[in-house]
C-alpha positions in Angstrom: 60.4 174.0 -35.5 59.9 170.5 -36.8 60.9 169.5 -40.3 58.6 168.0 -42.9 59.3 165.6 -45.7 56.4 166.4 -48.0 57.0 163.7 -50.5 58.1 160.2 -49.5 57.4 156.6 -50.4 57.6 154.8 -47.1 55.6 151.8 -48.5 58.4 151.0 -51.0 59.6 147.4 -50.7 63.1 148.8 -50.5 62.5 149.8 -46.9 61.1 146.4 -45.9 62.0 145.5 -42.3 64.1 148.6 -42.0 61.2 151.0 -41.9 61.1 151.2 -38.1 64.8 152.3 -38.0 64.1 154.7 -40.9 61.4 156.4 -38.9 63.6 156.4 -35.7 66.4 158.2 -37.6 63.9 160.7 -39.0 62.8 161.6 -35.5 66.3 161.9 -34.3 67.0 164.3 -37.2 64.2 166.6 -36.2 61.6 165.4 -38.7 58.1 165.7 -37.3 56.0 165.1 -40.4 56.4 162.7 -43.3 53.8 162.7 -46.1 53.8 159.3 -47.7 52.5 159.4 -51.2 50.5 156.6 -52.7 50.8 155.5 -56.4 47.7 153.3 -57.0 44.9 151.8 -54.9 47.0 149.0 -53.5 49.8 151.4 -52.5 47.2 153.9 -51.2 45.8 151.2 -48.9 49.3 150.4 -47.6 49.9 154.2 -47.0 46.6 154.3 -45.1 47.5 151.4 -42.9 51.0 152.9 -42.2 49.6 156.3 -41.3 47.0 154.7 -38.9 49.8 153.2 -36.8 52.5 155.9 -37.1 51.7 159.4 -36.0 54.7 160.7 -37.8 53.2 159.7 -41.2 50.5 161.6 -43.0 48.7 159.9 -45.9 48.5 161.3 -49.4 46.4 159.2 -51.8 47.4 159.4 -55.5 47.4 157.8 -58.9 50.8 157.7 -60.6 50.5 159.5 -64.0 51.9 156.6 -66.0 49.5 154.2 -64.3 46.5 156.2 -65.4 46.9 155.0 -69.0 49.1 151.9 -68.4 46.4 149.5 -69.6 46.1 151.3 -72.9 49.8 151.4 -73.3 50.2 147.7 -72.7 47.4 147.0 -75.2 49.3 149.0 -77.8 52.6 147.2 -77.1 54.3 150.1 -75.3 56.8 148.9 -72.7 57.1 150.4 -69.3 59.5 149.1 -66.6 57.9 149.1 -63.2 59.3 147.9 -59.9 56.1 147.2 -58.0 52.7 145.6 -58.4 49.5 147.4 -58.4 48.4 147.9 -62.0 44.8 149.0 -62.3 42.4 150.8 -64.6 41.6 154.5 -64.5 38.2 153.9 -63.0 39.6 152.0 -60.0 42.4 154.5 -59.4 40.0 157.4 -59.4 37.4 155.6 -57.3 39.9 155.1 -54.4 40.7 158.8 -54.3 37.1 159.8 -54.5 36.1 157.4 -51.6 39.0 158.5 -49.3 39.7 162.1 -50.3 38.1 163.5 -47.1 40.4 161.6 -44.8 43.6 162.3 -46.8 46.2 164.7 -45.7 46.8 165.6 -49.4 46.0 164.2 -52.8 49.1 163.0 -54.7 51.1 162.2 -56.4 49.1 163.0 -59.5 50.0 164.7 -62.7 51.2 164.2 -66.3 54.1 162.2 -67.7 55.4 162.7 -71.3 58.6 160.8 -70.7 57.2 157.3 -70.5 53.8 158.0 -72.0 53.5 158.5 -75.8 51.5 161.5 -77.1 48.6 159.4 -78.3 47.7 158.7 -74.7 48.1 162.3 -73.4 44.4 163.3 -73.7 43.3 160.3 -71.6 46.0 161.1 -69.1 44.9 164.7 -68.9 41.3 163.7 -68.3 42.2 161.6 -65.3 44.4 164.3 -63.9 41.7 166.9 -64.2 39.2 164.6 -62.4 41.7 164.0 -59.6 42.4 167.7 -59.2 38.7 168.4 -59.0 38.3 165.7 -56.3 41.1 167.3 -54.3 39.6 170.8 -54.6 36.1 169.5 -53.7 37.6 168.0 -50.5 39.7 171.1 -49.8 42.9 169.1 -49.9 46.4 170.2 -51.1 47.7 168.6 -54.3 51.1 167.1 -54.7 52.1 167.1 -58.4 54.4 164.8 -60.4 55.0 165.9 -63.9 57.7 164.9 -66.3 58.3 166.6 -69.7 54.8 168.1 -69.4 55.4 170.9 -66.9 53.9 173.7 -68.9 50.7 171.8 -69.8 50.3 170.7 -66.1 50.5 174.3 -65.0 48.0 175.4 -67.7 45.5 172.8 -66.5 45.9 173.7 -62.8 45.3 177.3 -63.6 42.3 176.5 -65.7 40.8 174.5 -62.9 41.6 177.1 -60.3 43.9 174.9 -58.2 45.7 177.1 -55.6 47.0 174.7 -53.0 49.7 172.9 -55.0 53.1 171.5 -54.3 55.3 170.6 -57.3 57.4 167.6 -56.3 60.9 167.1 -57.8 60.3 169.6 -60.5 62.3 168.8 -63.6 61.4 171.7 -65.9 63.2 175.0 -66.5 63.9 177.1 -63.5 62.4 180.1 -65.3 59.0 178.2 -65.5 59.4 177.3 -61.8 59.7 180.9 -60.9 56.6 181.7 -63.0 54.6 179.0 -61.2 55.9 180.2 -57.8 54.7 183.7 -58.6 51.3 182.2 -59.2 51.3 180.9 -55.6 52.3 177.3 -55.9 55.0 175.6 -53.9 58.1 173.5 -54.8 59.5 170.7 -52.7 63.3 170.3 -53.1 64.7 166.8 -52.8 67.8 165.6 -50.9 70.0 165.5 -53.9 69.9 169.3 -54.1 73.6 169.8 -53.2 74.7 167.8 -56.3 72.0 169.1 -58.6 72.5 172.4 -60.5 68.8 172.9 -61.2 67.7 172.2 -57.6 70.5 174.5 -56.3 69.2 177.2 -58.6 65.7 176.7 -57.4 66.8 177.1 -53.8 68.7 180.2 -54.7 66.1 182.0 -56.9 62.6 180.8 -55.9 60.8 183.0 -53.4 61.7 181.5 -50.0 58.0 181.5 -49.0 57.3 179.0 -51.8 60.0 176.4 -50.8 59.4 173.0 -49.1 61.6 170.0 -48.7 61.1 166.4 -49.7 63.2 163.2 -50.2 61.1 161.2 -52.8 62.7 158.4 -50.7 63.9 155.8 -51.4 65.1 157.7 -54.5 67.3 160.7 -55.1 69.9 160.2 -52.3 72.3 163.0 -51.3 75.3 161.2 -52.7 75.5 159.5 -56.1 74.2 155.9 -56.2 72.7 156.2 -52.7 69.2 155.8 -51.5 67.3 158.4 -49.5 65.2 158.5 -46.3 63.4 161.3 -44.5 66.3 162.0 -42.1 68.1 163.5 -45.1 65.7 166.5 -45.0 68.0 167.9 -42.3 70.9 168.1 -44.7 68.8 169.9 -47.3 67.7 172.4 -44.7 71.4 173.0 -43.9 72.2 173.5 -47.6 69.4 176.1 -47.8 70.9 178.0 -44.9 74.2 178.1 -46.8 72.6 179.4 -50.0 70.3 181.9 -48.2 73.1 183.2 -46.0 71.1 182.7 -42.9 71.1 180.6 -39.8 69.4 177.2 -39.6 66.8 178.3 -37.1 65.6 180.9 -39.7 65.4 178.2 -42.4 63.4 175.9 -40.2 61.0 178.7 -39.3 60.5 179.7 -43.0 59.9 176.0 -44.0 57.4 175.6 -41.1 55.5 178.7 -42.2 55.4 177.5 -45.8 54.1 174.1 -44.7 51.4 175.7 -42.6 50.2 177.9 -45.4 49.8 175.0 -47.8 48.6 172.2 -45.5 46.8 174.2 -42.8 48.7 172.6 -39.9 52.1 173.0 -38.3 54.7 170.3 -39.3 
């Protein structure tokens, strides 16, 4: 069975001219699908162009939670360190997703952020998130969620809206809440730093195996401290899952492929 990296940022400037080699190493590691997640209209366009020329890459169009209210934050004097260009208003960010939702493999990353975003902006952030979730559901597309310090509220909104096809990327909340969300039918993608992360190890150990997927969030969250990540590292996380589950690697690959098919509707 092929492996899938369900959350990557292949358009990151950190890859630059090395992207071809990154994709080659991914193929050599058995990765057959990489979902590259966009952050804003400019990044979504870059994801779209990459997916058009690389069959390994599937496009997910998103609107990063901080970016949805960044203009208001700037106007209020709130600082936010960003690495890349692409700032835009909420209307522009939503418009791209609305226009291209039908062609997307998934919608994401979208969500809520209470780490960088102060509480006075939460209502506006929630409104954008709900709009994007509804667009995804109208287009029958899976949703890839980013949430930070607002996990419970994100879950409440998804339940209220009736969203079923959801993957929680790089979940940073309590493992108990993750289990509750998994019991509701949502999925969790575990990043490549799992072996050195107590919380991700616990998630691999205790979440229902039929709700587990893998990701890298590359170029971030490398398998060793201070290192970057790339899709080939998925293979190492699958091996770690085999250790924790007490099963062979083929069984892990088969379970992951089944999970991917259930959420995305195609084999990885």
